DOLOMAR-484729 format. One record per residue (C-alpha): residue in three letters; chain; x, y, z negated. Coordinates in steps of 0.02 Angstrom, whole numbers, plus 32768, in hexadecimal, padded with zeros to 4 digits. Example, Ala and Ser with C-alpha at 12.3 -4.5 7.8 and 13.67 -1.06 7.14 Angstrom:
BEGIN
NODE, aa, ch, u, v, w
NODE, ala, A, 8267, 7F1F, 7E7A
NODE, ser, A, 82AC, 7FCB, 7E9B
end
This chain:
BEGIN
NODE, aa, ch, u, v, w
NODE, met, A, 7FF0, 8006, 8002
NODE, lys, A, 803D, 80B3, 801B
NODE, asn, A, 8026, 80ED, 7F68
NODE, ile, A, 809A, 8062, 7F20
NODE, leu, A, 80EB, 80AC, 7E7E
NODE, tyr, A, 8186, 802F, 7EA4
NODE, val, A, 81A6, 7FA3, 7EF3
NODE, ile, A, 821F, 7F1B, 7EBB
NODE, ile, A, 8278, 7EC3, 7F29
NODE, tyr, A, 82CD, 7E1B, 7F08
NODE, ile, A, 8352, 7DF2, 7F81
NODE, thr, A, 83D5, 7D44, 7F82
NODE, ala, A, 8459, 7D5B, 8003
NODE, leu, A, 83CA, 7DC1, 8082
NODE, phe, A, 8443, 7E48, 80A6
NODE, thr, A, 84AB, 7DF2, 8131
NODE, arg, A, 8479, 7E74, 81BB
NODE, pro, A, 84EF, 7ECE, 820C
NODE, leu, A, 84E8, 7FA1, 81CF
NODE, ala, A, 8467, 7FD4, 824A
NODE, ala, A, 8455, 8079, 82AA
NODE, gln, A, 83E4, 80D7, 8243
NODE, asp, A, 83B5, 818D, 81F5
NODE, gly, A, 838B, 8176, 8149
NODE, ser, A, 82D9, 8199, 817A
NODE, asp, A, 8299, 8135, 80E5
NODE, ile, A, 82C0, 80DF, 8033
NODE, glu, A, 82BA, 8035, 8062
NODE, ser, A, 8331, 8039, 8100
NODE, thr, A, 83B8, 80B4, 8098
NODE, ser, A, 83BA, 802A, 801D
NODE, val, A, 83DE, 7FA4, 8096
NODE, ala, A, 846A, 8013, 80E5
NODE, ile, A, 84B2, 8049, 8020
NODE, glu, A, 84BF, 7F8B, 7FF6
NODE, gln, A, 850B, 7F5F, 80A3
NODE, met, A, 8591, 7FF2, 8094
NODE, leu, A, 85B6, 7FBA, 7FE0
NODE, asp, A, 85EF, 7F0B, 8030
NODE, gln, A, 865A, 7F63, 80A7
NODE, thr, A, 8724, 7F8C, 8072
NODE, asp, A, 8763, 8008, 80EF
NODE, asp, A, 8748, 80CA, 80C1
NODE, ala, A, 86FC, 80F4, 8178
NODE, ser, A, 8667, 80AB, 8146
NODE, ile, A, 865C, 8110, 80AF
NODE, val, A, 8661, 81A3, 8115
NODE, gln, A, 85E1, 815A, 818F
NODE, phe, A, 856C, 813D, 810D
NODE, val, A, 8589, 81EB, 80D6
NODE, glu, A, 856B, 824E, 815C
NODE, thr, A, 84D2, 81E2, 818F
NODE, tyr, A, 8479, 81C0, 80E5
NODE, ile, A, 84BA, 8261, 8086
NODE, ile, A, 8467, 8306, 8078
NODE, lys, A, 84D4, 8382, 80BA
NODE, val, A, 853A, 83C8, 802D
NODE, glu, A, 85CA, 843C, 8028
NODE, asp, A, 8650, 83C7, 7FF4
NODE, pro, A, 862C, 8321, 8042
NODE, gln, A, 86D0, 82D9, 8001
NODE, thr, A, 8683, 82D6, 7F47
NODE, phe, A, 8609, 826D, 7F8A
NODE, ile, A, 8673, 81F8, 7FE8
NODE, glu, A, 86F7, 81EF, 7F3D
NODE, lys, A, 8656, 81CA, 7EDA
NODE, ile, A, 860D, 8133, 7F55
NODE, glu, A, 86CC, 80F8, 7F4A
NODE, asn, A, 86BB, 80D7, 7E80
NODE, ile, A, 8623, 809E, 7E9D
NODE, arg, A, 864B, 8011, 7F15
NODE, lys, A, 86D7, 7FEB, 7EA5
NODE, glu, A, 8668, 7FD5, 7E07
NODE, leu, A, 85EA, 7F6A, 7E60
NODE, arg, A, 865D, 7F04, 7EBB
NODE, gly, A, 862C, 7E46, 7EC7
NODE, ile, A, 858B, 7E68, 7E61
NODE, arg, A, 8518, 7E00, 7EDB
NODE, asp, A, 84C4, 7D6C, 7E9F
NODE, asp, A, 8420, 7DE4, 7E9A
NODE, ile, A, 83F3, 7E8B, 7EDA
NODE, gly, A, 8351, 7EDC, 7EA2
NODE, leu, A, 82FD, 7F6D, 7EF6
NODE, asp, A, 8282, 7FE7, 7E75
NODE, leu, A, 8244, 807D, 7EDB
NODE, asp, A, 81EB, 8101, 7E7F
NODE, glu, A, 81CE, 81C5, 7E97
NODE, ala, A, 8284, 8205, 7E8A
NODE, gly, A, 82B9, 817E, 7EFD
NODE, ala, A, 8315, 80C1, 7ED5
NODE, ile, A, 8360, 8071, 7E5B
NODE, leu, A, 83D1, 7FCF, 7EA9
NODE, thr, A, 83FA, 7F4A, 7E34
NODE, phe, A, 8486, 7EE4, 7E53
NODE, gly, A, 849E, 7E3E, 7DD7
NODE, ser, A, 8504, 7DA8, 7DC7
NODE, glu, A, 8504, 7D3F, 7D49
NODE, asp, A, 8514, 7DA4, 7C96
NODE, val, A, 8543, 7E37, 7D01
NODE, glu, A, 84BB, 7EC6, 7D29
NODE, lys, A, 84D9, 7F6D, 7D80
NODE, arg, A, 844C, 7FE4, 7DAB
NODE, leu, A, 8473, 806F, 7E35
NODE, arg, A, 83FE, 8107, 7E3D
NODE, ile, A, 83DE, 8158, 7EF3
NODE, glu, A, 8399, 8201, 7EE2
NODE, tyr, A, 8330, 8218, 7F70
NODE, ser, A, 82DE, 82A2, 7FCE
NODE, asn, A, 824B, 8273, 803D
NODE, glu, A, 8247, 8327, 8084
NODE, ser, A, 82F7, 830A, 80D6
NODE, asn, A, 82FD, 8243, 80D3
NODE, lys, A, 8398, 825B, 8097
NODE, ile, A, 83E4, 821D, 7FF1
NODE, thr, A, 841D, 82AC, 7F6B
NODE, asp, A, 8473, 824E, 7EDE
NODE, leu, A, 84C5, 819C, 7EBC
NODE, phe, A, 84FD, 816E, 7E1A
NODE, ile, A, 8501, 80D4, 7DA9
NODE, leu, A, 848F, 80E5, 7D28
NODE, pro, A, 84C3, 80A2, 7C63
NODE, pro, A, 8493, 7FEE, 7C43
NODE, glu, A, 83F5, 7FCC, 7BFD
NODE, gln, A, 8393, 7F67, 7B7A
NODE, lys, A, 833F, 7EC5, 7BC8
NODE, leu, A, 82A1, 7E70, 7B96
NODE, lys, A, 82A4, 7DAE, 7B65
NODE, phe, A, 8235, 7D4F, 7B6B
NODE, glu, A, 8229, 7C89, 7B30
NODE, ile, A, 81A8, 7C0A, 7B8D
NODE, asn, A, 8179, 7BAA, 7AEA
NODE, asp, A, 812E, 7C5D, 7AAF
NODE, leu, A, 80D4, 7CA7, 7B3F
NODE, asn, A, 807A, 7D09, 7ABF
NODE, ala, A, 80E3, 7D68, 7A96
NODE, ala, A, 80FE, 7DA0, 7B41
NODE, ile, A, 8039, 7DCD, 7B2B
NODE, gln, A, 803F, 7E21, 7A92
NODE, phe, A, 80D7, 7E90, 7ADE
NODE, met, A, 8083, 7EC0, 7B7B
NODE, lys, A, 7FEA, 7EE3, 7B04
NODE, asp, A, 8045, 7F5A, 7A9F
NODE, gln, A, 8073, 7FBA, 7B35
NODE, asp, A, 7FB8, 7FCF, 7B55
NODE, met, A, 7FB4, 7F55, 7BE6
NODE, ala, A, 7F31, 7EE7, 7C38
NODE, gly, A, 7F19, 7E57, 7CAD
NODE, leu, A, 7F3D, 7DAA, 7CBE
NODE, leu, A, 7FD8, 7D36, 7CA4
NODE, tyr, A, 7FF7, 7C8A, 7D06
NODE, leu, A, 809C, 7C31, 7CED
NODE, lys, A, 80CA, 7B77, 7D24
NODE, ser, A, 8167, 7B1D, 7CE7
NODE, asn, A, 819E, 7A74, 7D1A
NODE, gly, A, 80E6, 7A40, 7D65
NODE, lys, A, 80A2, 7A8A, 7CCC
NODE, val, A, 802A, 7B24, 7CA7
NODE, val, A, 8094, 7B6A, 7C17
NODE, ile, A, 7FF3, 7BFF, 7C19
NODE, glu, A, 7F64, 7C45, 7C64
NODE, glu, A, 7F32, 7CD0, 7BF9
NODE, pro, A, 7ECC, 7D67, 7C1D
NODE, phe, A, 7EF2, 7DF7, 7BAD
NODE, gly, A, 7EB0, 7EAF, 7BA1
NODE, met, A, 7E1C, 7F01, 7BEB
NODE, ser, A, 7DD1, 7EEB, 7C94
NODE, asn, A, 7D4E, 7F85, 7C76
NODE, glu, A, 7D6D, 7FE5, 7BD3
NODE, asn, A, 7CAF, 803C, 7BF2
NODE, leu, A, 7C63, 7FA9, 7C04
NODE, gly, A, 7CC3, 7F51, 7B7C
NODE, val, A, 7CF0, 7EC1, 7BE0
NODE, ala, A, 7D86, 7E50, 7BCD
NODE, asn, A, 7DFC, 7E18, 7C50
NODE, thr, A, 7DDD, 7D5C, 7C67
NODE, thr, A, 7E39, 7CD0, 7CE8
NODE, glu, A, 7D9F, 7CFC, 7D67
NODE, thr, A, 7DC3, 7DC6, 7D64
NODE, ile, A, 7DCC, 7E08, 7E17
NODE, phe, A, 7E72, 7E6C, 7E36
NODE, ala, A, 7E96, 7EDC, 7EB7
NODE, ile, A, 7F3E, 7E9B, 7F05
NODE, gly, A, 7F94, 7F2D, 7F54
NODE, ser, A, 8015, 7EF1, 7FF0
NODE, arg, A, 7FF0, 7E24, 7FE0
NODE, pro, A, 7F81, 7E2C, 8072
NODE, ile, A, 8017, 7E1C, 80CC
NODE, asp, A, 8016, 7D61, 80AA
NODE, phe, A, 7F72, 7D46, 80F4
NODE, thr, A, 7FAE, 7DAA, 8187
NODE, thr, A, 8040, 7D46, 8199
NODE, ala, A, 7FE1, 7C9A, 818D
NODE, ala, A, 7F67, 7CCF, 81FD
NODE, ile, A, 7FFC, 7CF9, 828C
NODE, leu, A, 8061, 7C4A, 825F
NODE, leu, A, 7FBD, 7BF6, 8275
NODE, leu, A, 7FBA, 7C46, 8335
NODE, asp, A, 8061, 7C23, 8350
NODE, gln, A, 8048, 7B5A, 8324
NODE, gln, A, 7FB5, 7B67, 8390
NODE, asp, A, 8006, 7BAE, 8436
NODE, ile, A, 7F7B, 7C33, 8439
NODE, leu, A, 801D, 7CBC, 841D
NODE, ser, A, 80DD, 7CAB, 8402
NODE, leu, A, 8137, 7CF9, 837F
NODE, asp, A, 81AF, 7D23, 841E
NODE, asp, A, 8124, 7D76, 8471
NODE, ser, A, 8148, 7E4A, 848F
NODE, ile, A, 80C4, 7EAB, 843D
NODE, glu, A, 808F, 7EEB, 84E4
NODE, glu, A, 804E, 7E38, 8520
NODE, his, A, 7FBB, 7E4F, 84AB
NODE, leu, A, 7FA4, 7F1E, 84A4
NODE, val, A, 7F8E, 7F92, 8522
NODE, asp, A, 7FF3, 8031, 8548
NODE, val, A, 8081, 8002, 84E3
NODE, pro, A, 810F, 8090, 84EE
NODE, ala, A, 81B0, 806C, 853F
NODE, asp, A, 8202, 806B, 8498
NODE, lys, A, 8193, 7FEA, 843C
NODE, lys, A, 818E, 7F58, 84D7
NODE, gly, A, 8230, 7F16, 8483
NODE, ile, A, 81D3, 7EEC, 83E1
NODE, thr, A, 819A, 7E38, 83D4
NODE, ile, A, 8120, 7DEF, 8347
NODE, lys, A, 81B2, 7DA7, 82FB
NODE, his, A, 81E7, 7E52, 82ED
NODE, leu, A, 814B, 7E8C, 8298
NODE, met, A, 8160, 7E06, 821F
NODE, ser, A, 8224, 7E0D, 81E8
NODE, gly, A, 8222, 7EC8, 81E1
NODE, glu, A, 828E, 7EE2, 8276
NODE, ser, A, 8202, 7F38, 82DD
NODE, gly, A, 8249, 7FEA, 82B8
NODE, leu, A, 8195, 8032, 8283
NODE, pro, A, 819D, 809D, 81F1
NODE, asp, A, 8155, 804D, 8158
NODE, phe, A, 80AA, 80B3, 8163
NODE, phe, A, 8048, 811F, 81E3
NODE, asp, A, 7FC3, 818F, 818D
NODE, met, A, 7FB9, 823D, 81B9
NODE, val, A, 7FB1, 82FE, 816F
NODE, gly, A, 7F0B, 82FE, 8173
NODE, asp, A, 7ED2, 8269, 8126
NODE, trp, A, 7E74, 8271, 807D
NODE, asp, A, 7ED9, 81D9, 803F
NODE, ala, A, 7F6F, 8172, 8084
NODE, asp, A, 7F03, 80CF, 8061
NODE, leu, A, 7E4C, 80F3, 8066
NODE, gln, A, 7E3B, 815F, 80E7
NODE, trp, A, 7DC9, 8108, 8165
NODE, ile, A, 7E2B, 80FA, 821A
NODE, ser, A, 7DFE, 806E, 8299
NODE, arg, A, 7E5E, 8004, 82EC
NODE, asn, A, 7E83, 803D, 837E
NODE, glu, A, 7EA6, 80D3, 833C
NODE, ala, A, 7F1A, 8082, 82C0
NODE, ile, A, 7F66, 8038, 8369
NODE, leu, A, 7F88, 80EB, 83A0
NODE, arg, A, 7FD3, 8137, 831B
NODE, met, A, 8051, 809D, 8318
NODE, met, A, 8073, 80B2, 83CA
NODE, asn, A, 809C, 815B, 83B1
NODE, gln, A, 8114, 815A, 8332
NODE, asp, A, 81C6, 8167, 8330
NODE, leu, A, 8227, 80BB, 8318
NODE, leu, A, 82A3, 80B9, 828A
NODE, phe, A, 830D, 8051, 8305
NODE, glu, A, 8314, 8001, 83A1
NODE, pro, A, 82B4, 7F4E, 8385
NODE, gly, A, 8318, 7ECD, 8342
NODE, gln, A, 839E, 7F45, 831A
NODE, gly, A, 8387, 7F70, 825B
NODE, asn, A, 831F, 7F2A, 81CC
NODE, ser, A, 829A, 7F93, 8168
NODE, his, A, 8202, 7F5F, 8136
NODE, ser, A, 814E, 7F9E, 8182
NODE, his, A, 80BC, 7F9F, 813C
NODE, gly, A, 806B, 7FDB, 81D8
NODE, ala, A, 80C7, 7F41, 822B
NODE, phe, A, 8050, 7EC7, 81E7
NODE, gly, A, 7FA7, 7F26, 820F
NODE, leu, A, 7FE7, 7F07, 82CF
NODE, leu, A, 7FF9, 7E65, 82AB
NODE, ala, A, 7F3D, 7E6C, 825D
NODE, ala, A, 7F05, 7EC5, 8306
NODE, ile, A, 7F6A, 7E32, 8363
NODE, val, A, 7EFC, 7DBA, 8301
NODE, glu, A, 7E61, 7E12, 8334
NODE, leu, A, 7E82, 7E2C, 83FC
NODE, thr, A, 7ED5, 7D84, 8414
NODE, thr, A, 7E42, 7D15, 83B9
NODE, gly, A, 7D9D, 7D9A, 83D3
NODE, lys, A, 7D7D, 7D87, 831C
NODE, thr, A, 7D96, 7DF8, 829B
NODE, tyr, A, 7E29, 7E06, 8213
NODE, met, A, 7DB5, 7DD1, 818F
NODE, asp, A, 7D57, 7D55, 81E8
NODE, tyr, A, 7DF1, 7D03, 8227
NODE, leu, A, 7E3C, 7CE1, 8174
NODE, lys, A, 7D91, 7C99, 8136
NODE, glu, A, 7D88, 7C1A, 81AC
NODE, asn, A, 7E3C, 7BE5, 819E
NODE, phe, A, 7E75, 7C09, 810A
NODE, phe, A, 7E09, 7C4C, 8085
NODE, ser, A, 7D7D, 7BC2, 80A0
NODE, pro, A, 7DE2, 7B15, 80AF
NODE, ala, A, 7E38, 7B5E, 801B
NODE, gly, A, 7D96, 7B85, 7FA9
NODE, met, A, 7DC0, 7C38, 7F9D
NODE, thr, A, 7D2A, 7C7B, 7F4B
NODE, arg, A, 7D51, 7D10, 7F06
NODE, thr, A, 7DB1, 7D70, 7F8A
NODE, gly, A, 7D7B, 7E16, 7FFB
NODE, glu, A, 7D91, 7EAD, 8039
NODE, tyr, A, 7D8B, 7F5E, 7FFB
NODE, gly, A, 7CD5, 7FA1, 7FFE
NODE, asp, A, 7C8A, 7F01, 800A
NODE, ala, A, 7C45, 7EC5, 7F5A
NODE, lys, A, 7BFC, 7E25, 7F9A
NODE, asp, A, 7B95, 7DDF, 7F08
NODE, phe, A, 7BF3, 7E07, 7E98
NODE, glu, A, 7BD7, 7E72, 7E03
NODE, ile, A, 7C3F, 7F0C, 7DCA
NODE, lys, A, 7C60, 7EC4, 7D22
NODE, glu, A, 7CBC, 7E36, 7D95
NODE, phe, A, 7D40, 7EA5, 7DBE
NODE, ala, A, 7DDA, 7EF4, 7D64
NODE, val, A, 7DCB, 7FB3, 7D4C
NODE, gly, A, 7E7B, 7FFC, 7D9F
NODE, gly, A, 7ED1, 8066, 7D09
NODE, gly, A, 7F22, 80EF, 7D93
NODE, pro, A, 7F56, 8183, 7D8C
NODE, gln, A, 7EF5, 8180, 7E38
NODE, leu, A, 7E4E, 8152, 7E15
NODE, val, A, 7DBF, 8145, 7EA2
NODE, gly, A, 7D00, 8128, 7E80
NODE, leu, A, 7CA8, 810C, 7DEB
NODE, pro, A, 7CFB, 807A, 7DA8
NODE, asn, A, 7D90, 8085, 7DFB
NODE, ile, A, 7D7E, 7FD9, 7E51
NODE, pro, A, 7D9E, 7F8A, 7F03
NODE, pro, A, 7CD0, 7F98, 7F30
NODE, asn, A, 7CE6, 804C, 7F13
NODE, trp, A, 7D6B, 8075, 7F80
NODE, gly, A, 7D18, 8072, 8033
NODE, pro, A, 7D1F, 7FEA, 80BA
NODE, thr, A, 7DDC, 7FB5, 80DC
NODE, ser, A, 7E25, 803C, 815F
NODE, trp, A, 7E9F, 800A, 81CD
NODE, leu, A, 7F1B, 805C, 818F
NODE, val, A, 7F3D, 7FCE, 8108
NODE, lys, A, 7EEB, 7F51, 816B
NODE, gly, A, 7F46, 7EC5, 8168
NODE, ser, A, 7FCC, 7EEB, 80D9
NODE, gly, A, 7F51, 7F1F, 806D
NODE, gly, A, 7E96, 7F5B, 8042
NODE, met, A, 7E67, 7EA8, 7FEF
NODE, tyr, A, 7E43, 7E61, 7F3E
NODE, ser, A, 7E53, 7DBD, 7EFD
NODE, thr, A, 7E6C, 7D4F, 7E52
NODE, leu, A, 7EEF, 7CDA, 7E0D
NODE, asp, A, 7E82, 7C40, 7E3F
NODE, asp, A, 7E63, 7C81, 7EEF
NODE, leu, A, 7F10, 7C8F, 7F12
NODE, leu, A, 7F5D, 7BFE, 7EC7
NODE, lys, A, 7EE2, 7BA4, 7F3F
NODE, phe, A, 7F22, 7BF0, 7FC8
NODE, tyr, A, 7FCC, 7BDA, 7FAD
NODE, ser, A, 7F9F, 7B24, 7F7E
NODE, leu, A, 7F66, 7B20, 8039
NODE, val, A, 7FE5, 7B5C, 80A0
NODE, arg, A, 8070, 7B06, 8051
NODE, ser, A, 7FFD, 7A70, 8049
NODE, gly, A, 8031, 7A2D, 8101
NODE, lys, A, 7F7A, 7A24, 811E
NODE, val, A, 7F85, 7AE3, 819C
NODE, phe, A, 8028, 7AD6, 81CA
NODE, asp, A, 80A1, 7A5F, 8207
NODE, asp, A, 815D, 7A67, 81CD
NODE, ala, A, 8197, 7AF5, 8245
NODE, his, A, 8121, 7B69, 81FE
NODE, val, A, 80FE, 7B2E, 8156
NODE, lys, A, 81CA, 7B59, 8125
NODE, tyr, A, 818D, 7C32, 8105
NODE, phe, A, 811A, 7BFA, 808A
NODE, lys, A, 8194, 7B7B, 8024
NODE, glu, A, 8221, 7C00, 8002
NODE, pro, A, 8244, 7C32, 7F52
NODE, ser, A, 81FE, 7CF5, 7F4C
NODE, ala, A, 81DC, 7D73, 7ED2
NODE, asp, A, 8164, 7E11, 7EFC
NODE, val, A, 8105, 7E9A, 7EAC
NODE, asp, A, 806B, 7EF0, 7F18
NODE, gly, A, 8012, 7F8A, 7EC5
NODE, ser, A, 7FCE, 8028, 7ED2
NODE, met, A, 7FA6, 80C2, 7E93
NODE, arg, A, 7F0A, 80A2, 7E5E
NODE, gly, A, 7F47, 802C, 7DC5
NODE, phe, A, 7F6A, 7F85, 7DF7
NODE, glu, A, 7FFA, 7F09, 7E06
NODE, leu, A, 801F, 7E6D, 7E38
NODE, phe, A, 80AA, 7DFA, 7E1E
NODE, ser, A, 80EE, 7D70, 7E42
NODE, val, A, 8177, 7CE7, 7E50
NODE, tyr, A, 8175, 7C48, 7EB5
NODE, asn, A, 8205, 7BCD, 7EAE
NODE, ser, A, 81AC, 7B25, 7EC1
NODE, pro, A, 8100, 7AD3, 7EB4
NODE, gln, A, 8140, 7AAF, 7DF5
NODE, ser, A, 8178, 7B41, 7DCE
NODE, glu, A, 8106, 7C0B, 7DEC
NODE, leu, A, 80DC, 7C92, 7DAE
NODE, tyr, A, 8049, 7D17, 7DB7
NODE, leu, A, 803D, 7DB7, 7D56
NODE, phe, A, 7F9D, 7E14, 7D77
NODE, leu, A, 7F87, 7ED3, 7D36
NODE, asn, A, 7F04, 7F4F, 7D38
NODE, ser, A, 7F3E, 7FA5, 7CAA
NODE, pro, A, 8011, 7FA4, 7CE7
NODE, gly, A, 8063, 801F, 7C5B
NODE, asp, A, 80F5, 8079, 7C6F
NODE, asn, A, 8150, 805C, 7D15
NODE, asp, A, 81F9, 8030, 7CB6
NODE, val, A, 81C1, 7FB6, 7C30
NODE, arg, A, 815F, 7F54, 7CC1
NODE, arg, A, 81F1, 7F48, 7D20
NODE, lys, A, 824F, 7F00, 7C7E
NODE, ile, A, 81B8, 7E7A, 7C6F
NODE, phe, A, 81C2, 7E52, 7D26
NODE, arg, A, 8275, 7E21, 7D10
NODE, ala, A, 8261, 7DDC, 7C5B
NODE, leu, A, 81D9, 7D79, 7C9B
NODE, glu, A, 8235, 7D41, 7D41
NODE, glu, A, 82BD, 7CE8, 7CDE
NODE, leu, A, 823D, 7C66, 7C93
NODE, ile, A, 8222, 7C1F, 7D58
NODE, asp, A, 82A8, 7B8B, 7D5B
end
């Protein structure tokens, strides 16, 4: 979603791409460039980085010397890399064994440049014990958080515990059946749809988008479906415009969404860089509709939701037959509708279709992933995507967070939050919970 307070990208040995010719046009691609520059040893790479990504300063040599020292301090700390986005910019966290270092990136959205880089002092970590997860629940309640925690370890469900209020005004507490907004999690639904269409030979991941769209401009004819899925399309992350009353909820049609994306300047030539794009998954959702003749939701229901037995998943603006009290109320800071729940946010706009705009429950998501990992839908070549270990955070300014970790069918975690609390505390909670996954 556009209004993400932050996102954590957990990465292990993924940054093997060459340094792309990028212009620092978004914080995520800039963070990739930082990591790649830190892995190099020559002075020229630092000079190039400063010229490309650092805001113009009177004394660039000061920045060059600072980055040289940062590179020395962070050398060899690469087992885990985390990226936390916030209003000031981002924090890159580097970890190896018992060592963790955090690099603060101060970033100007006006200039799309870094204004400062520095290593943060060590922070106190949280630690939870797997045999006493009630303490983790109590800690979150003490932080005025509310939600639902689920953890499976060694094939056994260790905890499935709701906590806090779902709807304070109605006096309704969270339950295991509470319906939460799920942020950007529909990216996995879209991915599943595209993989199935590829498996059925209705399309190919190697198809250029011009095989499925009309009037594709010259600079985008090289974009393939695989590029859209992998972050290599060059499309910017979002495509809302000045004048949209909300970057997520402003209604636009599928055709308008395609037109906007086709008129965007690319961050890099397709296939020559890597930067996550929510818009790319919106384009994939459009291709699902154009190739099948069905709506995006109908295709998902027919091929995934119904076969999996998912009955509590839907789009914004559509309450189905659910009562208001069955939805968790988002904790803000952005409050839309009374109460602040997905059915009150209007029909899902193509600003977020394919990469957001939906709600679900713990049970439904467990059923979805169980289906797509089961071998009942995908062959060996296509099921791989969903069997890879992963850690994801999805959320929005309307006050929902979904954190999940998957290691194997025997080891996974979900934390839904509708009162997400302080950003820094929440980040520490996520990492403490992730350490419990074997």
